[in-house]
C-alpha positions as CSV (number, residue, x, y, z in Angstrom):
1,M,16.5,36.6,3.1
2,S,17.6,36.1,-0.5
3,V,16.9,38.7,-3.2
4,I,16.8,37.5,-6.8
5,S,17.5,40.0,-9.6
6,F,15.1,38.9,-12.4
7,D,16.8,41.2,-14.9
8,K,20.1,39.5,-14.3
9,L,18.5,36.1,-14.4
10,R,16.8,36.9,-17.7
11,E,20.2,38.0,-19.2
12,T,21.9,34.8,-18.3
13,R,19.1,32.4,-19.4
14,E,18.0,32.1,-23.0
15,R,15.1,29.7,-22.3
16,P,13.0,29.0,-19.3
17,D,12.8,25.5,-17.8
18,A,10.4,23.1,-19.7
19,Q,7.7,23.3,-17.0
20,F,7.3,27.0,-17.7
21,V,6.7,26.6,-21.4
22,R,3.8,25.0,-23.3
23,K,2.6,24.8,-26.8
24,D,-0.8,26.2,-27.8
25,E,-3.2,24.5,-30.2
26,D,-1.2,25.9,-33.2
27,G,2.2,24.7,-31.8
28,Q,3.3,28.2,-30.7
29,A,5.3,28.5,-27.5
30,I,3.4,30.1,-24.6
31,Y,5.2,31.0,-21.3
32,L,4.3,31.2,-17.6
33,F,4.5,34.7,-16.1
34,A,4.3,35.8,-12.5
35,L,2.1,38.7,-11.5
36,E,2.3,40.7,-8.3
37,Y,-0.2,43.0,-6.6
38,K,-0.7,44.7,-3.3
39,M,-3.8,44.5,-1.1
40,G,-3.5,46.4,2.2
41,P,-0.1,45.6,3.8
42,S,0.3,42.3,1.9
43,V,1.8,41.4,-1.4
44,W,0.0,38.7,-3.4
45,A,0.9,36.8,-6.6
46,A,-0.9,35.2,-9.5
47,K,0.3,33.6,-12.7
48,I,-0.8,33.7,-16.3
49,W,0.3,32.2,-19.6
50,A,1.4,34.6,-22.4
51,Y,3.3,34.5,-25.7
52,S,5.9,37.1,-24.6
53,F,6.6,39.7,-22.0
54,E,4.8,42.3,-24.1
55,D,1.8,40.0,-24.4
56,A,1.8,39.5,-20.6
57,E,1.7,43.2,-20.2
58,M,-1.2,43.6,-22.6
59,R,-3.1,40.8,-20.7
60,V,-2.5,42.7,-17.4
61,K,-3.9,45.9,-19.0
62,A,-7.0,44.0,-20.2
63,M,-7.4,42.6,-16.6
64,R,-7.3,46.1,-15.2
65,E,-10.1,47.0,-17.5
66,S,-12.3,43.9,-17.2
67,L,-11.3,41.4,-14.6
68,T,-14.1,39.9,-12.6
69,V,-14.6,37.0,-10.2
70,C,-16.4,34.1,-12.0
71,G,-16.7,31.8,-9.0
72,Q,-14.8,29.6,-6.6
73,L,-12.9,26.6,-8.1
74,H,-13.8,23.2,-6.6
75,A,-12.0,20.7,-8.9
76,S,-9.7,20.3,-11.8
77,I,-9.9,17.7,-14.5
78,R,-6.8,16.9,-16.4
79,G,-7.0,15.0,-19.7
């Protein structure tokens, strides 16, 4: 098993790879963040887009307060 120190990785990399950065409708960079949660004995993951680490934390806080299931996804349309 390999253990990756994300703190050390963050210190050595100034910018994430291009696939983890997008531009919003105003041209501002938005980054992909990993989320982790535990359910029973298992650890699960999700991902969100946020403008910064602090923004990602605020989004998680908002999720804790208001997250709900909207429905099952069946398809994705890319334009």
